[in-house]
C-alpha positions as CSV (number, residue, x, y, z in Angstrom):
1,M,46.2,-118.4,-126.3
2,P,45.9,-114.8,-124.9
3,S,46.2,-112.0,-127.5
4,V,48.7,-109.2,-127.4
5,F,45.8,-106.9,-126.3
6,D,45.1,-109.1,-123.2
7,I,48.7,-109.3,-122.3
8,R,49.0,-105.5,-122.5
9,H,45.8,-105.0,-120.5
10,I,46.9,-107.4,-117.8
11,F,50.3,-105.8,-117.5
12,L,48.8,-102.3,-117.3
13,H,46.3,-103.3,-114.7
14,F,49.0,-104.9,-112.6
15,F,51.2,-101.8,-113.0
16,V,48.4,-99.4,-111.9
17,K,47.6,-101.6,-108.9
18,K,51.2,-101.6,-107.8
19,L,51.4,-97.8,-108.3
20,Q,48.4,-97.2,-106.2
21,K,49.6,-99.6,-103.4
22,Y,53.2,-98.6,-103.0
23,L,53.3,-95.0,-104.1
24,E,49.9,-94.1,-102.6
25,V,48.5,-92.7,-105.8
26,Q,44.8,-92.0,-106.2
27,C,43.9,-91.7,-109.8
28,F,41.3,-92.4,-112.4
29,I,42.5,-94.2,-115.5
30,L,40.9,-93.5,-118.8
31,Y,41.5,-96.1,-121.4
32,L,41.3,-94.8,-125.0
33,C,42.2,-96.3,-128.3
34,D,43.0,-99.8,-127.4
35,I,44.8,-98.7,-124.2
36,K,47.3,-96.7,-126.2
37,M,46.7,-93.5,-124.0
38,I,46.5,-93.2,-120.2
39,S,45.1,-90.1,-118.6
40,I,45.7,-89.5,-114.9
41,L,42.9,-87.2,-113.9
42,T,43.6,-86.9,-110.1
43,L,47.1,-87.5,-108.8
44,K,48.2,-87.0,-105.2
45,T,51.8,-86.8,-104.1
46,L,54.0,-89.8,-104.8
47,T,56.7,-89.4,-102.2
48,T,55.3,-87.1,-99.5
49,M,56.0,-88.6,-96.1
50,K,53.0,-89.1,-93.8
51,N,52.8,-86.3,-91.3
52,S,50.7,-88.0,-88.7
53,N,51.5,-90.6,-86.0
54,Y,50.9,-94.2,-86.6
55,T,52.1,-97.5,-85.0
56,Y,55.1,-99.2,-86.7
57,D,53.8,-102.3,-88.4
58,G,57.0,-103.3,-90.2
59,W,59.0,-106.5,-89.8
60,K,60.4,-107.1,-86.3
61,L,61.9,-110.1,-84.4
62,N,62.1,-111.1,-80.8
63,G,65.4,-109.8,-79.4
64,F,66.4,-113.2,-77.9
65,V,65.8,-115.0,-81.2
66,A,67.8,-112.4,-83.0
67,L,70.6,-112.7,-80.4
68,I,70.9,-116.4,-81.1
69,I,71.1,-115.7,-84.9
70,N,73.7,-113.0,-84.2
71,L,75.8,-115.4,-82.1
72,A,75.5,-118.0,-84.8
73,L,76.9,-115.6,-87.4
74,V,79.8,-114.9,-85.1
75,G,80.4,-118.6,-84.7
76,V,80.2,-119.1,-88.5
77,A,82.7,-116.2,-88.9
78,A,85.1,-117.8,-86.4
79,W,84.8,-121.3,-88.0
80,L,85.5,-119.9,-91.5
81,F,88.5,-118.0,-90.2
82,V,89.9,-121.2,-88.6
83,E,89.4,-123.0,-91.9
84,L,91.0,-120.2,-93.7
85,V,94.1,-120.3,-91.4
86,N,94.4,-124.1,-91.5
87,S,94.1,-124.3,-95.3
88,D,97.3,-124.9,-97.3
89,E,96.5,-122.3,-99.9
90,F,94.6,-119.0,-99.8
91,G,90.8,-119.6,-100.3
92,G,89.0,-116.7,-101.8
93,L,85.6,-118.0,-100.9
94,L,86.6,-118.6,-97.3
95,F,88.0,-115.1,-97.0
96,A,84.9,-113.6,-98.5
97,G,82.7,-115.7,-96.2
98,V,84.6,-114.5,-93.1
99,W,84.0,-110.9,-94.1
100,V,80.4,-111.4,-95.0
101,A,79.7,-113.1,-91.7
102,V,81.5,-110.5,-89.7
103,I,79.8,-107.6,-91.4
104,A,76.4,-109.2,-91.1
105,A,77.0,-109.8,-87.4
106,I,78.1,-106.2,-86.8
107,I,75.1,-104.8,-88.8
108,M,72.7,-107.1,-87.0
109,A,74.1,-106.1,-83.6
110,C,72.9,-102.5,-84.3
111,G,69.2,-103.5,-84.5
112,Y,68.4,-104.3,-80.9
113,K,65.9,-102.1,-79.1
114,M,64.7,-102.4,-75.5
115,L,61.5,-100.6,-74.4
116,E,60.2,-100.1,-70.9
117,P,56.6,-99.5,-70.1
118,N,55.4,-96.0,-71.1
119,E,58.3,-95.5,-73.6
120,A,58.2,-95.2,-77.4
121,R,60.6,-95.1,-80.3
122,V,60.0,-92.9,-83.3
123,L,61.6,-94.8,-86.2
124,L,63.2,-93.1,-89.3
125,F,64.6,-94.8,-92.4
126,F,67.1,-92.4,-93.9
127,G,65.0,-89.4,-92.9
128,N,61.6,-91.0,-93.7
129,Y,59.1,-91.5,-90.9
130,R,58.2,-95.2,-90.6
131,G,56.0,-95.3,-87.6
132,T,56.2,-95.3,-83.8
133,F,57.2,-98.4,-81.9
134,Y,55.3,-99.0,-78.6
135,E,55.8,-102.7,-77.8
136,T,57.7,-103.2,-74.5
137,G,60.4,-105.7,-74.2
138,F,63.5,-106.8,-76.1
139,W,63.2,-106.5,-79.9
140,W,65.3,-106.5,-83.1
141,I,64.3,-104.3,-86.0
142,N,65.9,-103.0,-89.2
143,P,69.4,-101.8,-88.1
144,F,69.3,-99.1,-90.7
145,M,66.4,-97.4,-89.0
146,S,67.3,-94.7,-86.5
147,A,65.2,-94.5,-83.4
148,K,64.3,-91.4,-81.3
149,K,63.5,-92.2,-77.8
150,L,60.5,-90.7,-76.0
151,S,59.1,-91.0,-72.5
152,L,55.3,-91.2,-72.2
153,R,55.4,-90.9,-68.4
154,A,53.7,-88.1,-66.5
155,R,55.8,-85.1,-65.4
156,N,55.4,-82.3,-63.0
157,L,56.1,-78.6,-63.8
158,N,56.1,-76.0,-61.0
159,V,55.7,-72.5,-62.6
160,D,57.2,-69.9,-60.3
161,P,54.9,-67.0,-59.3
162,I,54.7,-64.3,-62.0
163,K,53.4,-60.7,-61.8
164,V,50.2,-60.1,-63.8
165,N,47.3,-57.7,-63.7
166,D,43.9,-59.1,-62.9
167,K,40.6,-58.1,-64.5
168,A,40.4,-54.9,-62.3
169,G,44.0,-53.9,-63.2
170,N,45.5,-54.8,-59.8
171,P,49.0,-56.3,-59.9
172,I,49.0,-59.8,-58.4
173,L,51.4,-62.7,-58.0
174,I,50.2,-66.0,-59.3
175,G,51.8,-69.4,-59.6
176,L,50.9,-72.7,-61.2
177,V,51.7,-76.4,-60.9
178,L,50.7,-78.9,-63.6
179,V,51.0,-82.5,-64.6
180,W,51.7,-83.2,-68.3
181,K,52.7,-86.1,-70.6
182,I,53.1,-86.9,-74.2
183,K,50.0,-88.6,-75.6
184,N,50.4,-92.0,-77.2
185,E,49.3,-90.6,-80.6
186,G,51.4,-87.4,-80.1
187,A,54.9,-88.9,-80.6
188,Y,55.2,-87.7,-84.1
189,K,54.3,-84.1,-83.2
190,A,56.6,-84.2,-80.1
191,V,59.6,-85.0,-82.3
192,F,59.0,-83.2,-85.5
193,E,56.7,-80.2,-84.7
194,I,58.8,-78.6,-81.9
195,D,62.2,-77.2,-82.9
196,A,65.2,-77.0,-80.5
197,P,66.8,-73.6,-79.6
198,A,69.9,-72.8,-81.7
199,E,72.3,-73.4,-78.7
200,V,71.1,-77.0,-78.3
201,G,70.4,-77.8,-81.9
202,A,73.4,-80.0,-82.3
203,M,72.5,-82.1,-79.2
204,A,68.8,-82.5,-80.0
205,T,69.3,-86.2,-80.8
206,S,69.7,-87.0,-77.1
207,S,66.6,-88.3,-75.4
208,T,67.2,-86.2,-72.3
209,T,67.8,-83.1,-74.3
210,R,64.6,-83.7,-76.3
211,M,62.5,-84.0,-73.2
212,N,64.1,-80.9,-71.8
213,I,63.2,-79.0,-75.0
214,L,59.6,-80.2,-74.6
215,E,59.6,-79.2,-70.9
216,N,60.9,-75.7,-71.8
217,F,58.1,-75.5,-74.4
218,V,55.5,-76.4,-71.8
219,A,56.9,-73.9,-69.4
220,V,56.7,-71.0,-71.9
221,Q,53.1,-71.9,-72.9
222,S,52.1,-72.3,-69.3
223,D,53.3,-68.8,-68.5
224,S,51.4,-67.4,-71.4
225,A,48.2,-69.3,-70.5
226,L,48.4,-68.4,-66.9
227,R,48.7,-64.7,-67.8
228,Q,45.7,-64.9,-70.1
229,V,43.5,-66.7,-67.6
230,A,44.5,-64.5,-64.7
231,G,43.6,-61.4,-66.7
232,M,40.0,-62.7,-67.2
233,Y,39.1,-62.6,-63.5
234,A,39.3,-60.3,-60.5
235,Y,41.4,-61.2,-57.5
236,D,38.5,-61.2,-55.1
237,E,35.0,-59.9,-54.5
238,N,36.2,-56.4,-53.5
239,S,37.2,-55.6,-57.1
240,N,34.4,-57.5,-58.8
241,A,30.7,-57.3,-59.3
242,E,28.6,-59.4,-56.9
243,G,28.1,-63.0,-58.1
244,E,31.0,-63.1,-60.6
245,L,33.8,-65.7,-60.5
246,T,37.1,-64.6,-58.9
247,L,40.5,-66.1,-58.7
248,R,40.2,-66.6,-54.9
249,S,36.7,-68.1,-55.0
250,G,36.8,-69.8,-58.4
251,G,38.5,-73.0,-57.3
252,D,37.9,-75.9,-59.6
253,E,36.3,-73.8,-62.3
254,I,39.4,-71.6,-62.7
255,N,41.6,-74.8,-62.7
256,D,39.4,-76.4,-65.4
257,R,39.6,-73.2,-67.5
258,L,43.3,-73.2,-67.1
259,T,43.6,-76.9,-68.1
260,D,41.5,-76.3,-71.2
261,E,43.6,-73.4,-72.2
262,L,46.9,-75.3,-71.7
263,N,45.6,-78.3,-73.7
264,E,44.6,-76.1,-76.6
265,R,48.1,-74.5,-76.7
266,L,50.1,-77.8,-76.2
267,A,48.1,-79.9,-78.7
268,M,50.5,-78.9,-81.5
269,A,53.3,-80.7,-79.6
270,G,51.3,-83.9,-78.9
271,I,51.1,-83.0,-75.2
272,E,48.2,-83.3,-72.9
273,V,47.8,-81.6,-69.5
274,I,46.3,-84.1,-66.9
275,E,45.9,-81.5,-64.2
276,A,46.6,-77.8,-63.7
277,R,46.1,-75.9,-60.4
278,I,46.9,-72.5,-59.0
279,N,49.3,-73.0,-56.1
280,Y,50.1,-69.4,-55.2
281,L,48.0,-66.3,-55.2
282,A,48.7,-62.9,-53.6
283,Y,48.8,-59.2,-54.2
284,A,52.0,-57.7,-55.6
285,P,54.3,-56.2,-52.9
286,E,53.7,-52.6,-54.0
287,I,50.0,-52.8,-53.2
288,A,49.9,-55.6,-50.6
289,A,50.0,-53.1,-47.6
290,A,47.2,-51.0,-49.0
291,M,45.1,-54.1,-49.9
292,L,45.8,-55.5,-46.4
293,R,44.4,-52.3,-44.8
294,R,41.4,-52.4,-47.0
295,Q,40.8,-56.0,-46.0
296,Q,41.2,-55.1,-42.4
297,A,38.7,-52.2,-42.8
298,D,36.2,-54.6,-44.5
299,A,36.6,-57.0,-41.6
300,I,36.1,-54.3,-39.0
301,I,33.0,-53.0,-40.8
302,S,31.6,-56.5,-41.0
303,A,32.3,-57.1,-37.3
304,R,30.8,-53.8,-36.3
305,E,27.6,-54.5,-38.3
306,K,27.3,-57.8,-36.5
307,I,27.8,-56.1,-33.1
308,V,25.3,-53.4,-33.8
309,E,22.8,-55.9,-35.0
310,G,23.2,-58.0,-31.8
311,A,23.0,-54.9,-29.6
312,V,19.8,-53.6,-31.2
313,S,18.3,-57.0,-30.8
314,M,19.3,-57.2,-27.1
315,V,17.9,-53.6,-26.4
316,K,14.6,-54.5,-28.1
317,I,14.3,-57.7,-26.0
318,A,15.1,-55.7,-22.8
319,L,12.4,-53.0,-23.5
320,E,9.8,-55.6,-24.3
321,R,10.5,-57.6,-21.2
322,L,10.3,-54.5,-19.0
323,S,7.0,-53.6,-20.5
324,T,5.3,-57.0,-20.5
325,E,6.4,-57.9,-17.0
326,D,5.5,-54.5,-15.5
327,V,8.9,-54.2,-14.0
328,V,9.0,-50.4,-14.4
329,E,7.2,-47.8,-16.5
330,L,9.3,-45.6,-18.6
331,D,8.3,-42.6,-20.7
332,E,9.8,-42.1,-24.1
333,E,12.6,-39.9,-22.9
334,R,13.7,-42.5,-20.4
335,K,13.4,-45.2,-23.0
336,A,15.7,-43.2,-25.3
337,A,18.2,-42.7,-22.5
338,M,18.2,-46.4,-21.7
339,V,18.6,-47.4,-25.3
340,S,21.5,-45.0,-25.6
341,N,23.2,-46.3,-22.5
342,L,22.7,-50.0,-23.5
343,L,24.1,-49.4,-27.0
344,V,27.1,-47.6,-25.6
345,V,27.8,-50.5,-23.3
346,L,27.2,-53.3,-25.8
347,C,29.0,-51.6,-28.8
348,A,32.0,-50.2,-26.9
349,D,35.5,-51.7,-27.5
350,E,36.3,-51.6,-23.8
351,A,34.4,-52.8,-20.7
352,A,31.9,-50.2,-19.4
353,Q,32.5,-48.6,-15.9
354,P,29.4,-49.0,-13.8
355,V,27.9,-45.8,-12.2
356,V,25.5,-46.2,-9.2
357,N,22.6,-43.7,-9.0
358,T,21.9,-43.0,-5.4
359,G,19.2,-40.4,-6.1
360,T,15.8,-40.7,-7.6
361,L,14.9,-41.8,-11.1
362,H,15.1,-38.2,-12.3
363,N,18.1,-37.0,-10.3
């Protein structure tokens, strides 16, 4: 026969195990003086709600099975009501049974949830987070749990061009288009980490309103990230040291940097950016004309350099051919005159007018 000590020991062991399991307590138990004193050395919070996303693993039922049970409760309520009406005297049990069946059917009817692919429900039990439900289909869960609907589908955001200063201080216009979505493991943050503006606070329970709040958050953070990234690079090579990355020549490297910056900013909302690209880039209107003239001047200089390089090459070839084939012998003065004439003809913007010399070589 177990002693009083054994019974107390078994009871205390069972109590501690239950405390650790259901209240999430981590503790060390020190048994002293025949288990007459308990010392809890390390105790974590007893009622703090988990603040990270996890999949709902509570009890659930196939929606069609639950619907059959629900209809059965309605049938039982109707049958009891008929029996109550047909009875000669008032039956208290029948009356109570009708109300119990009706109330149970109404409560059960509030527990149906239907999920499409790439949708989720964040479940709350009187304000306590109980997990995120991801399983698609028709389901029945605890009707006392409220569900906040979230869409996990990808969305586009086109950020209108904004005026910023590049690395060289030149005002430019730059726009952005990005593709974003709520991560599967980011449902908790998307619902509880981002607050709604005061003017829409009362409507924040709506699924559409909640997604609009997130879209507004993405738009604001995208504007901030775009300003920061644009200020790290020059517009083009004219305002930058040779070999450095620019907004015009950066291409995928600039887009990758922008994507990383956005993901870092939006991680707190459980959002990931799938792709971000600059879709508009130009000088601001106040300097666009001056920059256009500079670009035109650069283009003219480059073209002139190419023309002069070709003309010098052609003159060199002409002199060498005249000398090697003994066509005519020219002194240095005549060679200089010939070079001058050829360069004028080859480098001129307009076609040269031919002049025929009817005299001698020197007249």
